[in-house]
N, C-alpha and C positions, 0 to 999 in steps of 0.2 A: 504494499499502498503506499502511496507517494503522498505525503500532505501539500495542498495549497494554500489554506490559508487558517486561520485559528482568531477567530473573536471569543472574549469572555465577558460576560452582561452579568451584573451586581443587580440587584431587586428590578429588576425590567418589570414594567406593569403596562408593556403593552403591545403586541404586535403592531409594526407599521402596514403591514400587509397581509389581510388576513390567508391570503394564496397568493403561493410564490413555485417558481417553477423556475431548477439549478439544470446548468449545462454540465455540472461533474457531481459524486456522490457528495452528501452531505450528511452529518450528525446532530440530531439536539441533545447535549448528554444534561440531564436535568439535575442540578447539588437542591435546589429545594421548590417547591410552588411546584404548579401544576400547569396542562393547555391538557385541550381537547384537540384532536387532528382525523383529518384521511386524508389516507394514501392509498390510491384508488381505492376499490370498495371498503378495506380496511376502515375501522372508524374504533377508535378507541382513547380512555387518558392517562398522563404522561404524569409521574408523579415524583418523587424524590427517587436518586440511586435508579433514574431510569432510561432508557437510552432509544429516540427514535429516528431509526436509516431513514433516509428517501434514497431511491436511486435517479439519475439527471433523467430529465422529461417526465417526469412523474409533477403531476399536480400534486402537491400539500398546501392541504388546508389546516386553519392551527386560529386555534381563538384561548387569550389568555383566561386563566378562571382563578387566579390568583400571584400575584408579586415573584418574580423565577430568577433563582441564578440560575444560568445555566453556559456551558460550552458550544459556541457554533463551529462546528469544525467541517471543513470542506475537501475532501481526497477523490482520488483517483486509484486503480491499478495499473500496479507497473506493466503488467503484462495487461494485455484482454483474456479473462477468467475461459475456461473452454467447456466450460457450462457456462447456462443465465443466471447467474445469484440471486436475482428476484425472485424466481421462479421458484426455487432452491427454499429462500426462509421461509419460516413454518408463521414468520410475522415478522414488518416492518418496526417491533416493537421488544424490546428486550432487554429481562430486570437479568443482572446478573447475581449472582448467588454471593459472591465471592465479596459482599460488600467495602469489609475495610481494602482490598486492591484497589476497590474503583475506587474510594476515597481516597486513597491513597493519588493512584492515576489525577484523581483532581485537583489536590492540591500543587502538584505540581506543575499545572498547567494552568492553575489561579498565577503560580512564581514566575512564573514564564511567559504571557499570552501577550506582552510586548518586548520580548526578544526577537530580534532580528539575526542575527551572527550566528556564523553555523555552526559551532557545537549547539547551540542550547536552539537550534531550527532538528539540530539532528535526535539530541530527548526528546522531543513532541512525534516529533517521527515516532523510536519510539513508541512514546506511551499512547499513539495512536491504534499502532500494532497491536500492543498489550487492552486497551477494552474492545475491539474487534474481536480478538480472540476469547475476551468473557462472553461477550454477547453468544459469541460463536458455540462456545462452551453448554450457556445458558439452551441454546436452540438444539443443539447435539442430543437434551437430557428431554428437551421437550417433546421431540418428536420423535423420540425411541418406540418403537415400534413396542410391543409384547401382548399377551393373551388381552391386558383389561380397551386394548386400544378398537376392536374387534364391535364393543359391546353396542355402537352406532348402527350396526347393520344386519339386525335381523324381519323378520317378516311385517314383526310388527314398528309400525309407523310413529304412532304414539309414541312408544317405548323406544325408541329410535332417539328423538323428539327429547324424551327425557333427562336419557344417558346421557347427552349433549349437555343438557341446563346444568347433572351432576357435577360433569367434567367440568366446567367455567366454574362451576361455582361452589367448586370442592373444598375450598384453602378460606372458603370464605364463611361467618355464620350465618346459618340459615331453619328452619324448620321444615322437614321434612312435608308438611300438613300444610304447610304454603307450596311444596310446586301439585301434592294429589289436588290440592284446591283448582291450579291451575288448572289442571287435567283433566278437571271434572269426577274426576273418581275420588270414592273414601281414600283412607288411609291403608286398608284389608283391599281393598280391592287395587289400588297401585301397584301394593307387596308382591301382593299374588300373581298379578301380571307380568310387572318387570321380571318377578321370578322366571318364569315359565319362559318368557324370554328372553334368559340371559345367564338362567342356572346360578343366579347371586341375589341378591337382598338388593335395593338403595342404599341401605344402609354400610353393609357390607364395604360395596363398592367405593363411598366416601372414607368410609375408615381406612380402606389400601391403599386407596389415593392420598390422604393427609399422614400415614405412616409412613409412605414411601420419601415423600416431603419429607420432611420431619429425620429420617433417617438422614437425606443429604445434604440437609442443614446441617445434621451434629459434627458430619463429617467433611463438611467443606471450609464453614463459619466457626465463630466464636464465640455468636448469640446466644448469652442465657436462655434456660428450660422454656421459662415465660417469654421472651421472644421467639422462641420458636413454634410455643404454642400458638401467639396470635397470628405467624402467621398461617399455620394447618390448620386454622378455621375453631380451636379448642379456647378455653375461656380461660387457662393456665395452662401453666408447667406439672403441677398437679396432679392435673386432670390428665393430661399428656401420656405422664409416665404412667397409671395404670395401666392406658391402656397401650402403648408400646411395651410395656412389660409384657402384659395377657400377649399380645397378637404379635413378638421379638423372639419370646421366651429370655430378654438379658433386658435389664432397666436404661433407659436414655441413657447411663455415664457413664456405668459397662460399655456399652456399647461405644458409645463415642474414643474410649479408653482405646480396648480392643483391636479395635481397623483403623485406628489416623493413621499416618503414615506420612 
């Protein structure tokens, strides 16, 4: 990757243009605040420690939701990729799990944002590549194919929609009754129909997705158990510890200690 430009904005309260198109790749790297965006058909909200990449020629629509501190970086690939990167990206947004490393990258960029000498430009170049690798690692993990990803491909279209909803909401706090009411089914009817379609209950699916994310955060970050619980949809670390220990046959602390390298 080749760095083209880098600007750091602190407490920016609005975008000058609601829509823009760039001749090179750009990334909005958010340190604080939030904005909503649309690139192609993808819509979303970018918040602290999240990255939004926009390929050249794509219409980038955005609206500030709260004042932001962000890095605006333009770049190109030194060699034209043999594969179409935008097609391979599961999302234009990435939230790297290793927030400490990302925060370190941001801190260096803040110090260097006005530097133009060769040495510091090379350092910013290295940091850009590191940020890209953090994003790619997260995309690789989120797009990993296993048996759970088949849960949106049953003959029951309503349950396919329900499974997709659960995949999207699994790491947030929600009520299963909320989903069953949306589907116009009683909780019992929903559970039976879901199990018939996928041979797993909705609660079992959500628990599995949450435990997998908790396991990853235990190994990839230094977050406390309470912090991990919040990111996985649980109220607190105590409850997460009970569920994790029962599901994995080992406590979270023991799992982190045994498997970290």
